[in-house]
N, C-alpha and C positions, 0 to 999 in steps of 0.2 A: 277460528281459532280466539279464544279469549287471552286477552291481556290482564293482567294483573297490576297493582300499583308498586309492585316492589321492581326499584331498576336494576335488579340483577336478573331478571327474567331470560331465558337462553335466546339467543339468536335465532330469527326464524330465516332460515337458509332457502335460498331461492324463489323468495316471494315475488321477486320482480315476474316471474315466470306467472304467478297466480293471479297478479293484478290485471283485472280487466279493464280495457282502457275506458277512456271518457268517451263513446261514440253515441251519437243520438243527443237528444234535448232531456235536461233535469228539469222537470218541473219544481217549484219550491213553493209551497203552500204555506202562507205566513198567518197564524192566527191572531188577529191586530194587526191586519195588511191595511187598514185606515190608520195606524197611528202614527206617533211622530218618528218611532226608531224604523219603523217598516218603510214608510214612503222616503225618509232618507236614504235608506239602504237602496232601496229600488230606482231611485232617482239618479243616486250616485254611478249606480252600475250601468244603467243607459246612456248617463253622459259619457261614462268610460267607453262603453262601445261605441260611442262618435267620435271619441277623440276629444272630448269636450272636457274632461276633467281627469287628474288621477287618483288610484284609489288609494291615496294615502292613509297609513294605518290598518291596511289590509296585510296580513302574513303572506295569505296565499297568492298574491298578487305583487307583492313588492320586495318580501324578505330573502335573502340570501344564507346560504350554509355550506360549510365545506364536505366536502364526501370523502371516504377513507384515502383517497389516492391525494389529498391536500388543495383539490380543484374546489374552487368556490364556485357556485351556481345558483341561480334563482332557485327556489323549492319547486316552482312550477314547472322547472326543466328538469327535478329530480324525479318526481314522480309525476301520472297522467292526472293532474287536477282538471277537471270540467272548466272548458271555456266561458268565457263571460256571454260569448253570444250564443250560447246553446242555452241559457238559462231562459225558462218559461214563468213568470211569477203570476201566481193567484192568490185566493185564501178567501178568510171569512172575517166578518167586522159586525159590530154592535150597530153600527150605522150605515145607510147605503151608500154615502157618498163614493165617486170614485178615485181613483188615485192622486188624480190631479188635482181635484176637490180638495181632499184630506191632506196633501202636501201643503196646499194654499194655508188652508185651516190651522195646521200645525204650527206656521209660521218659523220653522227652524230653517229651512233655506228660503233666500231670497227669489222673487218672481222671477227675474232674468235667467236664473241658474235653473229652474223648474221648466220655463216655457220652451226651451229646444227640445224636450222629451215629452212636450202636452200630450200629442198625439198617440203615443206609446202609454201614457199613465192613465190618459181618460178610457183604454181598452181594458184598463183592469177595475173590475168591477167586482167587489164583494160577495162572496156567498152568504147566505142569512147564519148566523153564529149560532152554534150550543152557548146558551148564557143561562144562568142565575143568578138573580138581583141579590141573592142572600150572600154570595160569596165574593160580590163588589158592590156593596150598597152606596157608593157614590156613583155608580153610573147607571144610566136610565137607558138603556139599548132600547132600539125600536125595530131593529132590524135582526129579527132572531126567530128562530127555528119554531113551527108550530108545535110540534111535540117536544115538551121540554122534559118527559121522562129521560132516566138515564139510557135504558135499552132504546128510545126513541133517537136519542140524538147521536149514540154511538150507528146505529142502522144509517142514517143520513151523512153523517160524515166519513161513512168508509165508502157509501155510494158516492159523494163528492169528489172523493180522491180517485176513484177510479172513471168517474164522467170526465173531468179535469185532464187526467192522463190521456185518456181515448182522443178526445174533442181535440188535444194540443198535440197529438203524434208524441208524446214524451217515452223514453224508455226508462227512465227510471224518477223517483218522487223523491220528495224529501218534505217534512213538515217541521215548522218553525214556530215556537211560542215567543211571539213578541209582543203580547197584550199585557193586560195588568196583572199585578200583583193580588193574589186570590187570598182570602181571610185564612189566618192559621189555623190548624189542626195538626194534633199529633199522630204520629203514625199507630194505627190499631188493629187489631186481628181482622178485621176486611182486608187489609192491606199485606196481611202475612202470606199468603197464595194466590195462584192465578185463579184457583177454584173459587176461593172465599171472594175475589173481589169481582169475578162472573158473577157469582149468586147475588151478592148486592146490585150489582147494575141491573139484573134482571127483577128483583125486588123493590128496585127505584130506590136505594139508600141515598137520599139528598144531603144526609148531613156527613157522609164518610164518603162518599165520590163526588168528587168536583167536576166541573164541567172540563177542566184540564186533564182530568183522568180519560176520561170519555175522549179527548182528541188524540192522546197517546195511544190510548186502546185501539183508537181505530187506525192510527197511522201504522202502528207496529203489526195489526193484523194485517195489513196491506202491504207488509214488507215495505215501509217507508222508514228511513232512519227518522227518530224523533228528537229533537233539541230542545230544551227549556230553559229560554231564555230570564226567566223571572224565578223568585226563591220559593215557588207554590212545591207543597208536598205532591209530587204527581211520578214521574219514573223513577223517584229515588226510593223504590220499596222493592220488598220482594216480588210481589206479584208481578210488576213490571218486567223486573230481571228475568223471571221465569217465562215470560212471553217472547221478552228479546232474544233470549237464548235458544228458544222453542223453535221462533220464527228466523233467527239467525240475524237481526238486525241490529244495528248500532244504535246506541242513545247516548245523549251529551247533554252537559249541564253540570249547575244549574246556576243561574243569575249573571246577566253578563256583568263583568270584572271592567267597569270603564273608568271610574273616576277616583274618587274617595278610597275605596277599597283597594284600587290598583297601588295608590301610593303607599299604603299600609304595606301591602305585600312585597314593596320594595325597601320602606325605612325600617320594618320589623326584621329582618334579615341582617340589616346594618348593625343594628344596636344587639343583637344577639353575636354575631361576627366578633365584635370588638367588645362583648363581654361589659357592655353597659346596661345598667340597671333600669328598670321602668317603676316607677310608681302609680303613674296615670296617664289614661290618653282619653281625651275629650275629644268628642267629634260631633259636629252639626251641620246640616245643610239645609238651603233654601232653594226649593223649587216649586215652579208655576204651573207644569203641562198638566197632563190627565193624570199621569203616574203621580204626581205630587198630591193632585186631588185624592187620589184613591187612597194614597197612603197617609192621609188626614184621616182616615178612619183608623181607631187604634188596633181593631181585628185585623186589619190589611197591614198597618206598619207592624205588629208583632211578628209576621211572616217576614218582612225585611229585617228587623232586629237582629232577630235570631241568624240569620245568613250573615249579617254585617260584623255580628259580635264574635263569631265561631273563628274567626279569621287569625286574631294574634295568638291566642292560648297555644294552639297547634306549632306555630312558629317559634315560640319563646320556651315552650316545652318546661312549665314550672316546675313540675316534679323532679326535672334533673338539675334545674338551676335555682332552688328557690331561693338563695340569697338576692337573687335579680328580677325574679318575677312572680314569686309567691302570692303578692299582695298588690297586682295590679288592678286599679279602678279604671274599668273602661266602660265608658259610657257614650250611646249613639242616639242622635236626634234627627229628623227630617221633619221640616216646617213647608207647609204650603203656602206660598206667597205667591200669589197670581202674577203681580206685575213683571215677576223675573222669567215667567213663561219658562221655555227648554234651556235656559241658560242656567243652568245651577252653580250656584256657589257653596264650595265646601271650606270649612275650618276645622284645622285640626289644633289642639292643644296637648304637646307631651311634655310630661313632667319627667325628666332621667335623671339618674344621679351616675357619679362616678368615683374615682379614686378616693378614699379615706371619705366616701357617701357623701361629697358635696352635690348639691343640686344644680342641675342646668334644665333650661327650657329650649324646645323647636316649637314654632308657631309656622304653619302652613298655611295660606289661602289659596284654593284653587279656583280659579273662576272658570270652569268648565261649560261646554256644550253638552248636554248629556247625549243628544241623539249622534251628534257628531263623532263622539268617541264610541258610541254602541254601535252604530251602523256596520264600520269595517268587523268588527267581532262577531256579529249576526251572520255575514256572509261568509266569513272565514268557518263558523262552525257548520256552516251545512255545506260549504266545499269540502272540509274535510270529511266531516260525517259521510258523505258521498262516496269519498274516498275510500275510508274504511269499509264501507258495504262492497266495494269493488276489491277489497286488498282480502275479503274473508274475515273482515274482523268483527264481532258482534257482543252484545252486552254493553256494559260501562266501558267507555271509551276514556281511562284514564290520563292518556296523552293529551286531551283536549282540556284540563284541568287548568291550561295558564291562560285560557278565556274566559276562566267562570268563576265566581267571588264565591261561591259555596258548592266545592268541585264534590261529585257523586262518589261514591266510595260504599262497598258493602260493609254488612255488619262486624264490626270487631276489629277494623281497619281505621288508620287515622290519615284523614285528608291530608295532602300535601298542598300547602299556602306558598310556600314560598315561589316567588315569580321566577327565580333565577334555577331552581330546582325542577319547578315545572317546566321552564322552556328548556333543560337537559333531557329531560324526559320524552320532551316534543319532538327533540331531533334525533334523539335515539330510535325512537319509533319509525320515523322518517327514513331512517339508515337502515334499518333492520328489514324495511319493507324492500328494500331493494339488494337484500342480502348481506349489507354492510355491518363490522361491526362499529360500536361507539369508538368516538376516536380519542387516542390517548394523549392527546395536546388540548391546549386550553383553547376554545373558539365560542 
């Protein structure tokens, strides 16, 4: 069953009979399993399993919604989401440290919050990563595959997925990219069809086939949903859509919507709803973790910049409201500042105008914690992608746009960035999974 972005797609009747229950173990393989986001997510899940922490920020674990009869329930009681106790974590990383050592190095969480799950974290040892230094020049990985050809990478990754599934007795798998942003490349002929992508893999086209594409290709080939948590050109290409549809596997992404962009998708709809004009929107960030270091390279920042800049245009629709939004000056900056570590600080200056063109300003200073915000998003994308697979949904999961900075969409479609429209689509899909209509009341 393919979902389209259109909010008026027909109700899928009796889908509750088609959703396979979340029985057995769910293997979650994370690319960048030793990174700040991954270790924060994993530590939080392990702590929650022991009753030591609440999964705050997780829609799958804490959010509630009304069903058609008006009864409010936890989402995990409406549809069969995998239990946190049934998740088995693993993954790949360019550094050899186990998840406990990596969590300490990241310095996102305090040692007192990591130590209660030390034993479980130490058991998570990364597999060697598929890595190409040219795609992330600020990183110097030492724990990488011997065969760096694209075909060799794909072969090894597929073997890794199969071996992990068998050794851990998993009934289902999901692969999550929580690694660094790769350099920017535009979509080209290589990405236009599955046949052309496979040809490029065989011919070792290292300029058009990124390491992340190798992970995605391997996951989809093994029937595992793939989630892109960075803004890389990866599964948002026709070749991957073709593979996902052929193998009937969900794909989701891209780029976790965690901090500054989350604020934009809340504020921009407010301005548009009130018909207030915007002259300019200047956004800057300081960030000191490994992600910040990678984004200090202009080629990698370009990928992130494209993702961040795309947000407000589609919300404001300047072609419809030229008097309000035709000349918006939108600038985004990210500055690497090591002392701040994972505690990103974001500033926004918004120049707006109202009645009779009188100017006003709004300034936002968000002192956030990058991985604390991203960890529950990563978890939710994994769990809802697994749910989609069991519900028979495959290809682009538009309903998961709620979690993403740059929602995937087919060519010719305009992505939905409005957080509240995304939330409506999310709940609509959950209701349709159990054969219910969209609510005719505001909820």
